[in-house]
Structures are given as C-alpha cells and as structure tokens.
Steps between C-alpha positions, in 0.01 A plus 500: 500500500619638167811675622634562150212734420512685834615859494761610752227680697282188505792285616581741781136524609470122513805480724370772731180300539703190592709694748192640672347153522813369669502798736138444599556131567830464693600168653776434752784249461391137438141618440531636146237264352271759341794703373655191344176405328460850358852488355452148370188613316678796340800290392273234351305768311829623359576154363759401759487177700548586869615230742411512870762432762504199728333585829490877438330753276797597286468487121745458216450527126729515197476756222680369193645739248490468124868405496685228693737589779562487875253569779483784747250555781295796620351489850223678691381432856135466595436529874372791707556611860296498819453878489173694525486731199480877547541622140139604444522366145171411327646154436633449854529155652175314554675251729504660848844517658680396179657734247743507210720737700819379332391548140472137399177586317710727279765229459245245378338744261833626366594143413162441333542821299852389413356177363252695285782706356717195436219313325466796264877479430534124480698519175781680688534236773802274447421229751240467773393673818398318816229698676501463881219613728638422844306467826603580857779751450407652836527164678842562654714311583371235256368688197337371183805526274621170638167338406545606138855367488400171662229454236760532226356819353849644447648195331677596175464871585817693413408828670224629728371856543255664737397838635355671804307827507698775671301798633815709558561513123258684270320319222728470200817426696653170610781401732740213440857417592735204489565329832296538817170681440287379793585341831523149630230467764520271804293470818602426857320390812670527840363385833696602807429282801559641847345416837204676662525660841331767710602850388609567857745205481659537153810314613290182527410502131652561158346802332419405140406860407837636612673223305286585198607865531864392503434278200341785301789730575760244397312406182511863393880480524507230232405753233708778656819306573502150347402599145714719276371857466523441124256210526128529570284309745225561749369299796158603623308348789133547417328333797591453866280335763586430860379512856166431666468756782656830604651364823628166372845454354427364150599142430507522121504743209431415136616710207464476124674701234636523150851523359573663164833468321644568156797265526475123546825479700370752754167322501663171589695652793207666675341185653829401665550853635150503653556158655828626646314784672250257649775270621667797667177594678457141608845497656477847651134524610398140547222508243419221258365561152337367185620638169340429162638644179286474186683560172266677262543657159850536360645829381354606163832483321465615140731340246716759318415423136121475546501814716687690231255375238205627707656847519579505128148393406348752740697785341379386160134477610475779757778736397820588681308654789308178549784334693584619850871590486586424864329191643574407859399158638193483720457292815155380404500139382361301208501127435595564137849460643433126515475485120825691465684237703405247231474694172669816367270798490410839639233672705399862452301769677215649298414859581134542594495835680305804386699825510349754737301243696585341838720192491345208686753220522463128457287326766331832582118494523490794256742355245351568156730457198437720199337279235720652229769270641319217322581659165861579592559156647343300219673698225833446676454133584374402155800665337730350763375149422568550129841657564604230749422221254689681223798542731499132595471396136797721415713316756479742794599322822251606768692310766813717468592666830685799350 
C-alpha cells in the first residue's frame, strides 16, 4: 500500500472500507481471531511488525519516528457484543446475535487511520509509538487490558492514550477532563438462604423473599445515606430469582448486580457496608447468606498533564468549539482505567453523533456512529502522538498530579 501517494480522499475511503469490514464481521470477547488476523495483515502491509499476545488475540506493534526519543502508546479495543443488530445498514453484522454496538469497529479503524497519517509524517515523530489492539474490553470484570500489560506491551511506555466514540456529542467535538472520567465497575452476587414452609404456616419457615426485599431496601440506603451527596455511586440489582411455587415459602433467593463508583475510597467501603446489611438480616431474620464481590475495572482516572495536552491538541486540530466545555463523568466503565493505574495518560470521548438524527446510545441495537468520526479521531490522535512526544522530549512531566 503506497500511502505516500494516496490523496486524502483515497485514505479516507480506504478506512471506511476497513470499518465496514469490521462491522460486518464482529466477534465477541476472547473470540476475536478473524479481527486480529485482519489487523495483522494491514499492519504488516504498512511495514510494521505486529506481535500477537500470549493466549489471546491482542496485537502490538511499534511505529518508529525519524528522530530518537521516548515511547508513547495508542490503544484501540477489538471485541463486539452479544446484541442482534437493528441498524438496517447495508454493511450490518453477518454474525447473527453479535454486533459492534459499542463502536469498537470505529476505534480499530480510527487507530489504523491514525497510523496512516503518522507514517506520512514520520519526519515529525521524535520517538516511537506503541500501537495496541486490545481484545476483550467487554469481558468484565477481567478485561483484556490486563492481558496486554502482562505481556509487557507497555514496557518503556511513558504515556498512553485512547478514545471511545460518544453518540451524545456531535462529530467534530471531543470530551476530556482530568480526574475521574468513567466509573469503576464491580459485580456482586448474593444468595439469601431461608427455610421453606407451607404458605399457610409461615411461622415454620424463614421467608427468603421477604428478607431479599429488606436487603434491597437497605442497599438503596447505602447510596442515599452512607455516601456523601457530593460523591457519586450507584448500586443496581439486575437479576433476582427465588421461589418454586405460589403457596410455598421460598427457601432461597439469588441476586446479581453491579456497583459503579467514581472514587476508590467509596468503592472500597461498599463491600463492607453490604456485608453489614447481610449480617444484620442474619441476626434479625434468621437467614444465612452467600456474598461474592467481584472487583472489576478501576475508575478511568485521567492524569492532569496528559488530559490538558489532549484538550490543547484538540483545540488546535478541531478549533475552539471542538472541545466540550463542561464534561461530567459517566457511570459507564472502560478497562482503559487499568492502563492508567500503571502509566500516565488520558482517555477521551470522540463525538460520533449526527445533528438532527436520533441518538442511539452505546450497547443499543441501533447504535450507528457517524463515519466522519474516523477523520476527526485520526486527525486528532495523530497530532496528539506527535505533540505528546515533543512535550516529553522538552522535559514535560506527565506524572505530575497538579
């Protein structure tokens, strides 16, 4: 592929073709084999030397600039969701029940287009760029970011950057802020154990459904009364199963849910508060219980200096109106937060909405990002990579907390 002779229109058309291929061929977490091979082929054609992960389908490659210097990393995720597509697009998913409903097809293509732009500007690159195509972002509570770290793909990396399409923002606008951007995400499983009895003799049993109702009510008080009103958290029980017959006092109830927080201190307190509620029910109602708490993705906590650099570069590339002035954290989660616990960096939201058209959010069966986001995202990320390396070479300390 002779990228140096490609016009801007040809480059953009090539990337649209890649994006539509990815969209037609989605693969869920841990199954991204075909996706990985497609990316490996493109990277090899571009003269890079992609390396496959150990026991997963993640890929890493290094783009070296014309000048020596430090290394930064750019990351895209690869997996799709178990969602039946309802977009009606001519390039809709050909894998029944699986869809790129979270925009990872756009993420992969944006990174590939970023690489094309960087290869055309190699003389401006003062260092090197580690390219990360990560699997299994949707595999909460584990996530594929940990796989990439364990394989050493972020060794010697001084800063890491990534993005996520954001349907609530129009194309041409991004959102970024220092500090918490997206939530820590944990899962819980609770089994309340009572004792069955005839419904006409409730005093002979221990009603697990009534105890579950008490539990749900008390859990809601954690957010309302145990957490500061100035903090943010949510506890949602998504499934509840109990009972076997209408006239039998139920002997057990099982519940599963998710907990979202923006503060690690609050996050660490919640398991002990839930256990305290269960212990109180055990003492007061006679139930027993099982309680499993699964720590998932950490808070996406952007480092101040990299976050500021993203905003500055975005204003330069997209104009002053290209940066959302008031960004509030969101309680969706992303395992990019794992990288940020190890390496300074920042995550941003890439506008992909079309003004005047309905907004279908992430994980929606009709989610369909505007393909112009590929151009916006790649122009921004290519310039960001160049600017980040220049900043590091000039002595900028990306690990500063102020």
